[in-house]
N, C-alpha and C positions, 0 to 999 in steps of 0.2 A: 426416566433418564435412560438414554441409549447405552448399551453395553459393548458396542462395536469398538475394536481396538483403535487407539490413537497413537501417533508418533511420540507424543509427550503426555505427561500427566497433568498439565495445566488445563484449567477450565477454559473453554472457548465459548464465543458467542457469535451468532450469525448476525451480520450487518448487511442491510440492503439499502441501495440508494438509486435515485434516478440520475442519469447523466445527460447533459446536452450532447449533441452530435460532436461538437468540438472537444468536449471532455472525453468522450468515448474514443475519439481518434487519438488524443494524447495518450490515453491509457493503452490503446492497442500499439502505438509506436513504442512506448516504454516497455510493454510486454514483449514485443519483437526484439528489441535491443537486449533485454535480459535473457531472452531465449538464445540469442546468438552468443551470449557470454556463458552459456552453459546451465542456466536454470531450467526448471520445468516449463516456464513460460506461461503457466496458467495465471489467471487474474489474482487468485488468492496469494500465490507466491510473489507476484509482482508487488502487490500492496504490502505484504509483510516486509519485503526488502526495502521498500520506500520508507515505511514507518520505522524500521530498525535503524536506518541511516539518517533519518530526519532529525535535525537538532532544533527542538521546539524553543529552547531558551534563546538561541541565536536568532531564529526567525522572529520571535517576539521582540527582541531588542531592536532589530532592524525596522520592524513595523512601527514601534514606538518612536524611533528616531525620525522616521519619515513623517509621522504625524505632528511632530514639534516644529 
């Protein structure tokens, strides 16, 4: 286990994924928008902000409504 200092004491896990060119462009656009709003603009921070604000229950409800 690494002993390098972290900003918080929560355990973290590295996640990697392949993106299509369209997905990458959307991520870059989101990243640039967040950068313009004052975040670091890196991909990790971009994804953290998206996940922090994403309402899974609301999304799930809307998906289930569309399926019926």
